[in-house]
LUMMIKOL-54858 format. One line per field, with one value per residue: residue in one letter; residue number from 0; x, y, z of N, C-alpha, C, CB in turn. Coordinates in steps of 0.02 Angstrom, whole numbers. Glycine has a CB too. Layout:
// residues N
res: c(a,...)
n: c(NUM,...)
n.xx: c(X,...)
n.yy: c(Y,...)
n.zz: c(Z,...)
ca.xx: c(X,...)
ca.yy: c(Y,...)
ca.zz: c(Z,...)
c.xx: c(X,...)
c.yy: c(Y,...)
c.zz: c(Z,...)
cb.xx: c(X,...)
cb.yy: c(Y,...)
cb.zz: c(Z,...)
***
This chain:
// residues 230
res: c(m,f,l,f,s,p,g,k,p,f,a,k,i,i,s,l,a,l,l,c,a,f,a,a,f,e,a,a,p,a,l,a,a,s,k,p,k,p,v,p,s,n,f,d,v,l,a,g,v,s,e,e,a,a,r,g,l,v,a,a,i,q,t,a,p,s,g,s,v,v,r,l,a,k,a,k,g,v,g,d,a,d,f,l,l,e,n,a,f,i,e,q,l,r,a,a,g,f,r,t,g,v,e,a,k,a,q,e,s,p,v,d,t,g,a,f,a,l,s,y,q,v,i,r,l,s,m,a,y,p,r,i,s,r,r,y,w,f,g,t,k,e,v,v,r,e,a,r,a,d,v,t,a,q,l,v,d,r,r,t,g,e,v,i,w,i,r,e,g,s,g,r,y,g,d,v,i,p,y,s,l,l,s,s,v,e,e,k,q,y,e,f,t,r,p,v,r,n,e,f,k,m,s,r,v,v,e,p,v,i,v,a,g,i,v,v,g,l,v,f,l,f,f,s,n,q,s,g,n,d)
n: c(0,1,2,3,4,5,6,7,8,9,10,11,12,13,14,15,16,17,18,19,20,21,22,23,24,25,26,27,28,29,30,31,32,33,34,35,36,37,38,39,40,41,42,43,44,45,46,47,48,49,50,51,52,53,54,55,56,57,58,59,60,61,62,63,64,65,66,67,68,69,70,71,72,73,74,75,76,77,78,79,80,81,82,83,84,85,86,87,88,89,90,91,92,93,94,95,96,97,98,99,100,101,102,103,104,105,106,107,108,109,110,111,112,113,114,115,116,117,118,119,120,121,122,123,124,125,126,127,128,129,130,131,132,133,134,135,136,137,138,139,140,141,142,143,144,145,146,147,148,149,150,151,152,153,154,155,156,157,158,159,160,161,162,163,164,165,166,167,168,169,170,171,172,173,174,175,176,177,178,179,180,181,182,183,184,185,186,187,188,189,190,191,192,193,194,195,196,197,198,199,200,201,202,203,204,205,206,207,208,209,210,211,212,213,214,215,216,217,218,219,220,221,222,223,224,225,226,227,228,229)
n.xx: c(4381,4462,4380,4288,4360,4408,4383,4361,4270,4194,4156,4075,3968,3916,3873,3776,3681,3643,3580,3476,3405,3367,3285,3182,3130,3078,2982,2888,2779,2702,2672,2594,2487,2435,2362,2216,2053,1886,1762,1615,1456,1361,1227,1231,1296,1198,1099,1161,1173,1039,1005,1080,1014,885,908,945,824,733,791,753,626,552,440,342,310,411,367,257,145,201,154,208,224,243,249,299,404,559,593,637,724,668,619,729,745,627,637,744,693,595,678,756,656,603,718,729,629,496,334,280,199,162,92,-8,-5,23,-97,-224,-293,-231,-289,-305,-322,-217,-91,57,115,235,272,348,452,545,682,802,889,1016,1147,1303,1432,1542,1667,1768,1918,2094,2232,2355,2352,2408,2397,2321,2150,2018,1868,1763,1648,1493,1363,1200,1074,927,799,641,537,389,324,175,45,-74,-190,-233,-203,-101,47,198,336,440,570,734,827,984,1105,1272,1399,1558,1689,1838,1863,1938,1920,1903,1821,1689,1594,1570,1519,1401,1230,1132,997,947,920,952,1074,1167,1240,1252,1392,1507,1637,1805,1907,2070,2084,2008,2086,2212,2188,2148,2269,2357,2300,2313,2454,2481,2421,2500,2623,2599,2575,2698,2780,2727,2758,2895,2923,2879,2973,3083,3066,3074)
n.yy: c(-1915,-1987,-2088,-2012,-1945,-1880,-1985,-2105,-2246,-2317,-2220,-2140,-2230,-2246,-2115,-2098,-2193,-2141,-2023,-2077,-2141,-2036,-1963,-2057,-2061,-1931,-1934,-2030,-1993,-1917,-2010,-2098,-2014,-1993,-2103,-2162,-2121,-2185,-2088,-2016,-2011,-1870,-1892,-1986,-1906,-1808,-1892,-1929,-1808,-1785,-1892,-1860,-1745,-1792,-1890,-1816,-1756,-1861,-1922,-1838,-1873,-1918,-1925,-2010,-2179,-2326,-2418,-2345,-2271,-2161,-2036,-1974,-1819,-1708,-1540,-1436,-1422,-1419,-1464,-1590,-1670,-1696,-1822,-1891,-1847,-1885,-2025,-2042,-2001,-2104,-2218,-2185,-2172,-2304,-2371,-2321,-2389,-2359,-2372,-2323,-2212,-2132,-1980,-1889,-1752,-1628,-1619,-1504,-1517,-1615,-1730,-1887,-2060,-2138,-2105,-2014,-1865,-1814,-1675,-1592,-1463,-1434,-1336,-1316,-1415,-1460,-1467,-1392,-1309,-1215,-1170,-1188,-1222,-1203,-1274,-1171,-1093,-1154,-1284,-1444,-1456,-1426,-1460,-1388,-1456,-1434,-1480,-1459,-1482,-1426,-1422,-1395,-1455,-1517,-1604,-1685,-1729,-1831,-1871,-1774,-1657,-1578,-1482,-1548,-1519,-1405,-1407,-1389,-1463,-1516,-1546,-1567,-1561,-1567,-1563,-1583,-1623,-1698,-1618,-1700,-1801,-1764,-1804,-1932,-1923,-1855,-1877,-1920,-1951,-1880,-1717,-1634,-1675,-1614,-1479,-1302,-1253,-1146,-1090,-1039,-970,-965,-898,-785,-695,-702,-672,-531,-477,-513,-448,-317,-310,-326,-212,-111,-142,-114,26,65,27,110,241,227,212,339,423,379,417,552)
n.zz: c(-573,-660,-714,-786,-878,-1043,-1181,-1117,-1129,-1032,-940,-1023,-1045,-916,-890,-990,-953,-827,-872,-947,-846,-763,-856,-875,-745,-732,-831,-793,-704,-798,-893,-823,-792,-913,-946,-1016,-959,-928,-1011,-967,-1055,-1112,-1089,-982,-889,-863,-813,-697,-622,-601,-522,-407,-365,-339,-242,-123,-92,-76,33,134,165,300,374,318,341,311,165,135,17,-103,-202,-356,-433,-566,-563,-642,-785,-883,-1008,-1134,-1062,-939,-903,-852,-726,-669,-676,-592,-466,-447,-439,-326,-227,-220,-181,-53,7,-16,-90,-250,-369,-524,-568,-689,-674,-549,-419,-376,-260,-156,-83,-20,22,136,76,17,-65,-180,-246,-378,-454,-595,-605,-670,-789,-867,-988,-1030,-1130,-1071,-1114,-1256,-1319,-1361,-1272,-1209,-1329,-1450,-1419,-1377,-1422,-1313,-1213,-1101,-989,-911,-803,-736,-613,-547,-430,-352,-222,-140,-1,30,137,88,148,233,171,210,196,218,207,113,-3,-78,-210,-284,-411,-472,-598,-673,-793,-901,-1069,-1214,-1372,-1481,-1429,-1430,-1524,-1482,-1349,-1362,-1411,-1549,-1538,-1431,-1409,-1304,-1261,-1338,-1325,-1364,-1462,-1421,-1488,-1468,-1584,-1652,-1767,-1760,-1691,-1753,-1891,-1893,-1852,-1954,-2062,-2019,-2018,-2153,-2205,-2139,-2197,-2333,-2323,-2279,-2389,-2485,-2440,-2444,-2577,-2620,-2560,-2622,-2753,-2739)
ca.xx: c(4410,4492,4327,4253,4407,4392,4408,4347,4204,4156,4126,4020,3912,3883,3839,3717,3634,3613,3537,3416,3367,3335,3228,3127,3100,3039,2925,2845,2713,2664,2647,2542,2432,2408,2320,2149,1999,1821,1728,1544,1421,1321,1166,1247,1310,1133,1064,1198,1155,970,1005,1104,962,830,932,941,754,701,819,719,557,555,373,308,343,435,316,203,136,221,137,256,191,282,211,327,465,596,606,636,764,637,610,784,734,568,666,789,647,566,729,770,598,600,780,714,579,429,297,269,163,173,31,1,16,9,-167,-234,-322,-200,-317,-312,-317,-157,-34,92,127,296,261,414,460,612,704,856,917,1049,1219,1331,1502,1563,1730,1799,1979,2156,2275,2415,2340,2424,2397,2263,2086,1982,1802,1742,1578,1459,1293,1167,1004,897,730,608,486,352,295,106,6,-138,-247,-255,-187,-51,111,244,396,459,640,768,878,1025,1161,1322,1454,1602,1755,1868,1874,1967,1872,1892,1771,1624,1548,1552,1480,1335,1186,1084,929,927,948,977,1144,1206,1238,1281,1463,1535,1710,1855,1955,2131,2079,1979,2141,2268,2170,2155,2341,2386,2274,2344,2521,2482,2408,2558,2672,2581,2589,2773,2805,2703,2799,2964,2925,2873,3038,3136,3052,3101)
ca.yy: c(-1881,-2038,-2120,-1967,-1911,-1892,-2048,-2164,-2276,-2337,-2158,-2121,-2276,-2228,-2049,-2106,-2230,-2095,-1978,-2111,-2154,-1970,-1948,-2103,-2041,-1873,-1950,-2080,-1963,-1895,-2068,-2122,-1967,-1995,-2164,-2138,-2139,-2183,-2024,-2027,-1973,-1817,-1924,-2013,-1851,-1778,-1939,-1928,-1749,-1795,-1940,-1824,-1698,-1831,-1924,-1773,-1744,-1923,-1935,-1793,-1899,-1956,-1930,-2068,-2241,-2367,-2454,-2301,-2251,-2090,-2018,-1928,-1775,-1651,-1477,-1393,-1449,-1376,-1489,-1662,-1707,-1702,-1891,-1916,-1830,-1927,-2091,-2038,-1999,-2169,-2264,-2167,-2190,-2376,-2390,-2303,-2434,-2333,-2388,-2259,-2209,-2068,-1947,-1850,-1686,-1615,-1603,-1443,-1540,-1680,-1768,-1956,-2106,-2179,-2095,-1949,-1841,-1777,-1634,-1560,-1418,-1433,-1268,-1320,-1479,-1444,-1476,-1335,-1307,-1148,-1151,-1233,-1184,-1244,-1259,-1131,-1067,-1197,-1354,-1489,-1425,-1452,-1438,-1386,-1474,-1422,-1503,-1438,-1502,-1391,-1439,-1386,-1504,-1515,-1666,-1670,-1787,-1828,-1888,-1712,-1600,-1538,-1481,-1564,-1476,-1380,-1408,-1382,-1514,-1496,-1589,-1529,-1600,-1531,-1594,-1558,-1679,-1679,-1596,-1757,-1847,-1734,-1845,-1995,-1909,-1828,-1927,-1893,-1960,-1831,-1646,-1601,-1697,-1580,-1408,-1254,-1251,-1077,-1104,-984,-987,-922,-856,-719,-653,-704,-642,-458,-460,-523,-394,-256,-316,-313,-139,-73,-157,-76,94,75,23,170,300,214,231,410,451,360,458,618)
ca.zz: c(-633,-705,-749,-829,-924,-1112,-1215,-1077,-1145,-972,-912,-1064,-1034,-851,-898,-1031,-911,-779,-906,-966,-785,-745,-901,-859,-681,-746,-877,-764,-684,-855,-928,-779,-795,-982,-951,-1032,-913,-960,-1013,-971,-1107,-1088,-1061,-916,-842,-840,-770,-632,-583,-584,-465,-352,-340,-313,-181,-66,-76,-47,101,181,180,361,406,289,361,254,134,117,-53,-116,-272,-386,-481,-592,-570,-694,-812,-925,-1076,-1147,-1016,-873,-883,-814,-652,-644,-666,-531,-409,-438,-414,-257,-181,-211,-142,16,35,-26,-149,-284,-431,-559,-591,-749,-653,-477,-409,-334,-197,-151,-27,-36,80,145,27,16,-132,-188,-303,-389,-511,-621,-620,-720,-800,-931,-1002,-1068,-1144,-1058,-1149,-1304,-1339,-1359,-1214,-1226,-1392,-1504,-1394,-1390,-1414,-1257,-1201,-1030,-982,-847,-803,-675,-598,-488,-423,-290,-209,-74,21,54,166,49,193,266,130,245,168,272,196,45,-4,-144,-221,-339,-433,-510,-626,-717,-815,-963,-1112,-1278,-1422,-1523,-1402,-1431,-1563,-1446,-1289,-1383,-1442,-1598,-1517,-1380,-1424,-1242,-1251,-1386,-1309,-1414,-1459,-1429,-1493,-1474,-1637,-1657,-1826,-1739,-1667,-1800,-1951,-1889,-1847,-2021,-2104,-1997,-2039,-2225,-2214,-2119,-2247,-2395,-2312,-2276,-2457,-2521,-2421,-2465,-2649,-2629,-2539,-2671,-2811,-2725)
c.xx: c(4435,4434,4295,4298,4389,4420,4396,4278,4161,4122,4068,3958,3876,3844,3774,3663,3604,3564,3471,3372,3331,3277,3171,3093,3056,2977,2873,2780,2671,2633,2588,2479,2397,2366,2248,2098,1934,1788,1653,1510,1383,1255,1179,1262,1244,1095,1096,1179,1080,966,1028,1050,905,848,922,868,719,729,786,648,565,487,337,346,363,376,254,201,153,205,185,222,234,237,233,392,499,609,609,677,732,625,667,775,678,596,707,745,618,617,746,717,595,661,766,659,506,398,279,230,175,106,44,24,-3,-63,-173,-258,-295,-226,-332,-306,-249,-100,-5,105,193,290,326,409,535,631,759,880,950,1122,1245,1406,1525,1623,1752,1861,2038,2196,2338,2411,2349,2421,2335,2199,2046,1912,1787,1666,1553,1384,1265,1095,979,826,704,551,448,322,229,76,-62,-199,-275,-243,-133,16,163,309,402,536,665,822,919,1080,1206,1373,1493,1667,1780,1887,1906,1909,1854,1839,1701,1574,1527,1514,1412,1295,1137,1014,904,959,979,1048,1191,1202,1268,1357,1488,1610,1749,1904,2010,2125,2051,2033,2195,2249,2175,2228,2374,2364,2305,2418,2529,2471,2469,2614,2664,2595,2660,2803,2787,2745,2871,2973,2921,2939,3091,3126,3079,3175)
c.yy: c(-1932,-2070,-2076,-1923,-1925,-1955,-2109,-2192,-2288,-2274,-2135,-2162,-2257,-2163,-2057,-2143,-2185,-2048,-2012,-2124,-2092,-1953,-1993,-2086,-1979,-1885,-1994,-2047,-1943,-1954,-2097,-2080,-1971,-2059,-2143,-2163,-2139,-2115,-2037,-1982,-1917,-1839,-1950,-1959,-1820,-1825,-1938,-1867,-1753,-1841,-1905,-1778,-1736,-1866,-1879,-1759,-1805,-1940,-1891,-1819,-1944,-1966,-1994,-2131,-2284,-2412,-2411,-2291,-2176,-2079,-1966,-1886,-1718,-1591,-1434,-1425,-1397,-1399,-1565,-1701,-1721,-1775,-1921,-1904,-1872,-1998,-2095,-2037,-2071,-2218,-2249,-2184,-2266,-2401,-2372,-2342,-2408,-2364,-2321,-2267,-2139,-2043,-1903,-1778,-1678,-1592,-1543,-1462,-1612,-1720,-1840,-1998,-2142,-2167,-2023,-1928,-1803,-1740,-1591,-1514,-1420,-1361,-1269,-1394,-1477,-1461,-1419,-1345,-1235,-1125,-1208,-1198,-1230,-1223,-1226,-1111,-1120,-1272,-1393,-1449,-1462,-1422,-1440,-1403,-1459,-1442,-1483,-1465,-1466,-1403,-1419,-1433,-1492,-1584,-1653,-1735,-1785,-1845,-1823,-1652,-1557,-1541,-1490,-1525,-1457,-1375,-1399,-1436,-1494,-1548,-1553,-1578,-1556,-1570,-1558,-1622,-1655,-1664,-1657,-1806,-1823,-1777,-1910,-1984,-1880,-1882,-1894,-1899,-1910,-1764,-1616,-1625,-1661,-1504,-1366,-1251,-1181,-1082,-1039,-1004,-936,-875,-788,-670,-646,-664,-563,-437,-464,-466,-330,-253,-300,-237,-96,-84,-118,-2,111,72,87,229,291,231,304,445,439,400,528,621)
c.zz: c(-682,-744,-801,-875,-996,-1140,-1172,-1090,-1086,-943,-955,-1056,-970,-857,-938,-990,-861,-810,-924,-901,-761,-791,-889,-793,-690,-787,-847,-740,-746,-892,-887,-787,-864,-992,-960,-978,-950,-955,-1019,-1025,-1075,-1060,-991,-865,-818,-797,-701,-590,-560,-523,-402,-321,-310,-248,-117,-43,-46,20,152,200,239,395,379,312,302,229,115,43,-61,-189,-294,-438,-499,-600,-628,-717,-856,-996,-1078,-1099,-948,-854,-846,-740,-627,-632,-602,-470,-395,-413,-342,-204,-168,-171,-68,46,27,-91,-185,-349,-460,-583,-650,-732,-581,-472,-363,-265,-184,-89,-52,26,78,99,38,-54,-130,-251,-317,-453,-532,-637,-672,-725,-869,-931,-1044,-1078,-1133,-1099,-1196,-1334,-1338,-1297,-1240,-1302,-1448,-1481,-1414,-1377,-1360,-1248,-1127,-1028,-913,-852,-733,-675,-537,-487,-353,-280,-144,-62,55,79,134,89,223,221,157,209,221,267,124,46,-74,-148,-282,-353,-480,-537,-675,-735,-878,-1006,-1178,-1330,-1467,-1497,-1403,-1467,-1527,-1381,-1303,-1417,-1489,-1576,-1471,-1395,-1362,-1229,-1298,-1374,-1369,-1404,-1475,-1429,-1499,-1526,-1641,-1716,-1812,-1716,-1721,-1864,-1949,-1886,-1915,-2065,-2083,-2021,-2116,-2240,-2197,-2172,-2310,-2383,-2310,-2348,-2498,-2505,-2441,-2536,-2660,-2608,-2592,-2735,-2804,-2736)
cb.xx: c(4468,4534,4276,4210,4478,4414,4486,4356,4213,4204,4179,4039,3936,3935,3887,3734,3670,3667,3571,3435,3412,3387,3248,3151,3155,3081,2949,2880,2725,2709,2703,2565,2457,2467,2327,2127,1996,1775,1754,1513,1373,1311,1143,1305,1356,1089,1065,1274,1167,930,1050,1164,935,807,1008,977,717,711,896,714,524,602,329,306,299,500,297,210,64,300,64,315,125,315,216,340,452,657,670,659,825,572,597,848,718,505,708,837,588,534,792,783,528,598,847,698,595,430,233,336,87,223,-1,-65,-16,58,-206,-286,-403,-123,-382,-263,-375,-174,-61,159,68,357,198,472,437,618,728,917,863,1039,1233,1319,1518,1578,1788,1748,1993,2199,2292,2481,2385,2493,2405,2266,2048,2021,1753,1756,1568,1465,1288,1169,999,911,721,586,517,293,342,62,-1,-136,-224,-219,-246,-43,120,258,461,422,666,799,846,1056,1135,1356,1427,1618,1746,1933,1808,2014,1901,1957,1788,1626,1580,1616,1517,1343,1148,1091,921,948,892,931,1150,1185,1278,1249,1493,1512,1725,1892,1921,2196,2038,1927,2172,2287,2101,2118,2377,2364,2198,2340,2546,2427,2349,2581,2672,2506,2558,2806,2776,2629,2796,2984,2871,2813,3060,3135,2979,3085)
cb.yy: c(-1833,-2093,-2144,-1924,-1933,-1838,-2042,-2147,-2340,-2372,-2101,-2122,-2350,-2221,-1996,-2146,-2289,-2056,-1951,-2179,-2180,-1912,-1953,-2174,-2028,-1825,-1983,-2116,-1901,-1854,-2122,-2122,-1896,-1992,-2209,-2162,-2092,-2235,-1981,-2013,-2018,-1770,-1983,-2060,-1797,-1757,-2011,-1928,-1685,-1825,-2001,-1786,-1652,-1882,-1944,-1709,-1721,-1983,-1922,-1721,-1937,-1923,-1864,-2063,-2280,-2414,-2508,-2237,-2266,-2074,-1992,-1965,-1750,-1668,-1436,-1319,-1513,-1363,-1461,-1675,-1671,-1663,-1932,-1885,-1753,-1929,-2110,-1973,-1948,-2194,-2261,-2096,-2166,-2411,-2352,-2234,-2445,-2255,-2430,-2225,-2224,-2075,-1906,-1849,-1630,-1561,-1663,-1396,-1539,-1671,-1734,-1977,-2158,-2246,-2105,-1952,-1795,-1822,-1589,-1616,-1344,-1478,-1232,-1271,-1535,-1372,-1543,-1267,-1333,-1142,-1134,-1255,-1122,-1235,-1324,-1173,-1009,-1179,-1355,-1555,-1424,-1441,-1480,-1313,-1548,-1347,-1584,-1361,-1579,-1314,-1515,-1318,-1572,-1459,-1704,-1639,-1784,-1876,-1938,-1702,-1560,-1562,-1418,-1638,-1511,-1307,-1470,-1310,-1586,-1428,-1652,-1474,-1665,-1464,-1672,-1511,-1717,-1738,-1536,-1793,-1865,-1667,-1861,-2035,-1862,-1766,-1967,-1926,-2021,-1856,-1598,-1617,-1773,-1599,-1395,-1181,-1302,-1028,-1150,-968,-993,-965,-888,-730,-682,-779,-665,-430,-505,-591,-388,-251,-386,-355,-117,-95,-226,-87,114,18,-41,186,313,143,199,437,422,284,460,638)
cb.zz: c(-613,-664,-701,-788,-910,-1153,-1232,-1004,-1182,-919,-906,-1132,-1032,-794,-934,-1097,-876,-744,-967,-1004,-732,-747,-972,-855,-628,-778,-937,-707,-639,-904,-938,-707,-782,-1036,-889,-1103,-853,-930,-1072,-903,-1148,-1141,-1106,-921,-876,-900,-799,-644,-626,-643,-479,-372,-397,-364,-190,-81,-137,-94,102,151,118,408,390,209,406,275,180,152,-77,-99,-278,-416,-454,-660,-508,-667,-851,-895,-1104,-1215,-1006,-870,-942,-837,-640,-699,-724,-532,-423,-502,-456,-255,-214,-280,-169,20,108,-29,-132,-299,-420,-620,-536,-790,-697,-446,-381,-365,-199,-147,1,-88,79,139,-50,55,-157,-187,-290,-398,-493,-684,-555,-699,-795,-946,-1039,-1030,-1216,-986,-1097,-1361,-1292,-1425,-1174,-1210,-1404,-1532,-1319,-1343,-1481,-1195,-1240,-997,-998,-827,-816,-669,-588,-488,-435,-284,-207,-74,66,-3,245,-9,250,334,119,316,131,273,219,26,26,-153,-230,-327,-466,-466,-662,-685,-829,-947,-1126,-1305,-1464,-1531,-1335,-1462,-1631,-1431,-1246,-1432,-1390,-1663,-1488,-1309,-1450,-1179,-1262,-1455,-1242,-1405,-1508,-1372,-1554,-1406,-1704,-1665,-1877,-1680,-1603,-1818,-1968,-1827,-1797,-2052,-2099,-1920,-2023,-2261,-2171,-2047,-2263,-2414,-2253,-2231,-2490,-2505,-2346,-2454,-2687,-2588,-2471,-2688,-2825,-2655)
***
């Protein structure tokens, strides 16, 4: 009680120091969390989900011995981003120890000597912004990003024409980034890195409320004037 009695400078200094220490302790996690992290571009994200999808399918190639030739053929695609999946297949096949080549399209009669064929169909390879809005209505504007890669493939023994297996591969990615970073993660060269922006704007909610308030105010003034004239 003596130290903290009114008019004691020493007590005030100790109290202030304790308050500052408590504030610093509370703010430390927030400061650590606010440290900026590298944000991958939309192109890199799509390349990553393509690699994830291709890795799972290449890992399933156990019949072909290491060093075998695996011909890669796209039976069906979805757009300009297909080359990302083709590149991912080539990299994964080479990393697994296979020799590989790319054909213009899948052959109807995949009979060949000493080679396997990995024929694939791209079902989905896309980036989307499911939500663009502000946190807590008036906070920082944020963008939810989601990328998906879905592909089906079949491994064929070209020496016999036998279909060894048919499988599905997929890749997923999702994060939340500041709206201010959109211009840096999108690329003008590739349209598939620029998804449609379906933004939620507060004006859609605020404007009708303001209009309704004005109308109610005018009606109130009208009836007030009428009653006053009476």
